[in-house]
N, C-alpha and C positions, 0 to 999 in steps of 0.2 A: 280619179276621184275616190275619196274614202267612202266605203259603203255607208249608207245612212244608218244602218243598224248599229254601226260602231260609234255613232255620234250621239251625245246626250240630248241635244236639242237642235232645232233647225228653223230658219225662216224660209218659207216657201212663197214664191211670187207667182202671180197668175200667168206670167209668160214662161213658166217652167224653170226659172232659176232657183237654186237653193243656196242659202248662206248658212253654213254650220256654226255652231257655238255650244255653249253649255247652259244649263238651267240657271236662271237668275230670277228668283221669285217663286211663284207657285208652279207646280207641274201640271201639264194638261194641254189643252188646245184653245186658241183664241183667234178669231177671224176679224179682219177690219181692213181699212185702207192704210197702207204703209206710207208714212211721210217722214221727212227729216227736219230736225229742229237744230238751229245753228247757235243757240245761246251757250255761252261759256259758263253761266251761272243760272240759278233759279230753277233747278230741276223739280223741286217740290211744288212750286207754283205751276210749272208745266204739267206735272202729273195730275194736279187737282183742278186744272182749268176745264170747265165743262165744254169749251169749244173743241176739245180733243175727243169728245165722245165718238166712239166708233172708229178710232184711228190707232194704229200701231205706230208709236213714236220711236224714231231712231235718233239718238243723240250724237251729233257730230263731234262734240267735245270729247277728247281722248279718254279722260278719267271722270267718272261720275260717282258721287256718293260720299265725298270727303267731308261734307258737313252733316251727314246723317239725316235724321228726320226729327222734326219737332212738332209740337201740337198747336203752334200759333200761326204758321206761315201758309197754311192751306187756303186756296182760293174757293174751295167748296168743302162740303163735309166728308168727301171721300175721293179716292183716286178715280179719275174719269176715263183714262186711256184704255183702249182695248188690249194693248200689249205694249211691251217696252223692250228696246234693243239698245245695248251699250257695248263699248269695246272693253274697257278696263274698269271694273268696279273697284273703288278704293278699298284697300286692305285695312286701313285704319280710319277711325272716325274721331279726330281730335277736337272737333268743335264743341265749345262749352254749352251751346244751346241744344245739342242733340240729346234726344231721349231714347233713341233706338237706331240701329243701322237701317239704311234704305232697304236692303233686301228683306229684313225682318218685316218691314211695313208692307212690302209687296206680297210676302207670304200671308201676312195677317189679313190683307184685303183680297186675297185670291187672284192677284194680277199675274198673269203668265208672262215671263220675261226671258230674255236671252242675252248672254254675255259672251265675251271673247270673239265677237264678230268683227270682221274687217269692215268697219263702218265707213271708212274712206271709199273703199271699192263699192260698197252698197249705195252710198250717196251719189257717187259718179254714175252708177247704173240708173238711179232714179232721175238724175238730171238729164240723162240721155233719152230715157224711155218714158219719163213721166211717172207721177205717183200712180199706184195701182192697188188692186186688191191683193191681200196676202194673208198668211196665217203663221202664228208661232206654234210649233208643235214640240212636245216632249212627252216622254213616257211611251205608252203602248202604240200611239199613233205613228211612231217612226217605222213600224213594221210594214207600212203600206205607202211607199212614196207616191204611187199613182193616185191613191186615195186622198193623199194630202192635197195634191194639185186639183183634184176634182172638188174637194171641199172648198178650196179657195175660189174656184170658178163658180161654184154655186152660192158663194157668199154674197151679201148685199153690196150693191154699188152705192157710191156716195151721191151720184147724180140722181136727183129725185127723192133723196132721203129726207124725211121729216123727223129730225132728232130733237128739236127744241122741247117738245112736250115730254121727252124722257128725262130732261134735266131741269125743267122749270119747277118752281115751287108748287106744291099741291094746294096750298091755301095761302091767302094774303097774310102778310105780316108787316110790322112797322120796325124800321131801323131808325132809332132816334138821332137827333142832332147832337153833336158834341158841344154842349152849352146851350144857350138860348136858341130857340127855333126861330129862324128868319123866314124860311119858306117850306112849302110842302110839295114834294115831287112824286108823281106816279111813275114807278119803275116797272116796265114790262120785262119780266124775267124770261129771257130766251136762252139762258145759260150763263147767268150773272156771276161775275167774280166779286168776292167780298171786298177787294181793293176799291172797287167803284163806290160801294156804299161808304167806306171809310173816307174817301176823298170828299164825297158830298157832305157827310156828317161834319167834317172839319170846317166846312164853309157855312155851317148853320142850317143844313137841309135835313128835314125829316122825310125819310124815304118810305113810301107805301109800296111795297113790293107785291106785284100782282102776277098770277099765273099767265102763261102765254095765251090761254083760251079766253081771257077776259074781253068782254065786249065794250063798246063805247059807254054804255050806261054804267057798267061796273067801274070803269076808269073814272068817269066824271063824278061818281058817288064819293070818291076820295077828296073832292074839291081841290084839285091840284093847281099849283101855280105854274107847273110845267111838267113835261113828260120826257122820260129817258127810255130809249130802246137799247137793251143791253147787247153784249156779245152773245155768241151761241154757235152751235154746230149745225151741220147739214146744209141743204140746198135752199136758198131763199125762194126759189120758184115753187117750193112746196108749202109756202107760208101765206097763202091768200088771205086767211083770216086776220093775220097781223097786218098785212098790207092794207086791208079794209079799215082796221082800227087806226092805222097811221093816217089814212086819208081823212077820217073823221076828226082827228086832232088838227090836221092842217086846215080843214074847213073852219074850225073854231078858232084858229089863229093862236092856239096855245103854244108857248115856247117849247121846242122839241130839240133834243140832242140824241143822235144815234151813234153807237160805238160798234165798230167791226160788223157783226151780223146786222146790227141796227142801221149801219150805213147802206147795206144792200137792201134792207127792207124799205128805207126811205127812198132809195133809188127806184125801186119798183113802184112805190106809191106815186112817184113823180113821172112815171111812164117810161123809165129806162129798162133795158134788158140787163140780165146778169148772165154770167158764164162761168164754167169751171176752168180754173187755171191748170196749166200743164204740170207744174210741180209746186205751186203755192209760195207764200211768204210765211215762214215760221222761224222766228228768231228775235233778238233784241238789239239788232244793229242795222236796221233797214232805214236808209235815207228817204225823206219825204220833202218835197218842195212845195212851199206855199205860193200859189199863183199870184197872190196880192202883192207880195214884196220880194219874192225870190229867195226868201230865207229857207235854210235847210235844217230840219230837225232829225235827229237819230231816234228811231222809235221801235216799240215792241209790236210784233205782228204775230197773228195766228189765223190765217184764212186761206181757204182753197177755192173760194168763189170771189168774183169781183163784178163791179158795175161797168157796163160798156160806156166808153166815152174817151175824149181826147183831153190832154192837159190844157187847162184854161178855157175849155169849151163853155160857151153860153148857150142855153137851150130853153125852149118854152115848155111850161107845164100847165096843168089846170089851175095852178095856184100862183101864176105869174112866172117871170123868168127865174132861172137858177143857173149856177155855174159849177163847173168842176173846180173846186177850190184848192185841191192838193193832188199831187201825183208822185209816183216813184220814178226817179231818174234812171234807175236800172233798166226798167222795161216799159215805162209809160203807164203802168196800172193806175186807175183812178183810186185816189186815197182820201178823197173828201168831197162833199157836196154842200152847197149853201144856197138857200132860197133868198131871193132879193126882195120879195114883197110880203113874205110871211116869216115869223121868227123860228126858222128851222135850219139846222145844219148837222153835219155828221162827218165822222172820220173812219177810215178803214182800219186804223191801228188802235192800240190800247194805251190811252193816256194815263191810266192809273199806274202804269209801270210796275206791274207785279208779275214777273220780274221785268227789269229793264231800265232804260235811262228815263230821266225826268224832264226831257226837253218839251214834252207836250202837256205837262200837268196843268198849264195855264188854261187849257180848254175848259176845265171844270169851272174856273173863275169866270170865263166868258159866258158859259151857260147860265151860271147863277146870276151874272150881271144882266141877263135878259129877262129874269123873272121880276114880277111886279107884286109887292106885298099887298095882300088882300085883293089881287086882281083875278081871282079865280072866276071861271065862266061856267 
């Protein structure tokens, strides 16, 4: 093995493995949970997705960066990942929308990254051993290999992590409808992506975006026609306050739509357990089966936790019966829930398709179709 002192940068895993590379982005140290993302496109949306808070993202696509960075496609106001690992950064940025190279943006925002890594080997390692704590190290930290491993082992675990409050809006704001307003929706920001607001706006929805700590009174003060629980990072078991808010929405029979983290929150509000997955779903080509008709959609995913349940399962809740409406045929993971007596449903994937396929975009129309003009409670 090449001595670490001779290597410009390294990814250190909690099980003692080291993956060498070179600096890509800022120099320094960053700790987080290392996960792999299988999307061939959409790295800017990946980097700015708040659901990746606290995670070191490994891109399995061989080359990253050929479309550069622009100021329009971000899913939040900043890069959210804890660190970034790629194999081959593009040497040219020919795309007409690019305003700066990807690495320049990583440096500008202080994101510690690593390039030249054998990402195929790393991904196979994570598939075998599961995602785990890790650290990206460059600069002076390389002088102490044992210290790097110790730092990783002392780093925060994802199980039990409450991260939504770190990415949620600090104060409420309104995202207007594109054209005449048809409905008003309270959006609970648990790590919201801008694409969700754009999809709602296109359907005539005025979104009142609320901090994750908002209580029932604050939510009802917006006089919503419906409620949306957004995507977000961390462990849903650490979000009891949002689960309680969700139960208050269900009790009032307000139409509710949960996306990704919101699916896990709805699951817990309905009395289901959640669990940490071995290596998660992160990519834009994940198949999902609709239990109602057997149709398959190719969908965008970013989640490391899931709701316990079986494909097509019907179960009782305090709000009447509900069903596991969708599942992943690859591993049986619950991908959606639907209540049968209250107007509430959720999916584990990202129907706003930023980035990703548009197979599931009709879910926004289904949610808007459940809203009642002037029917606020």
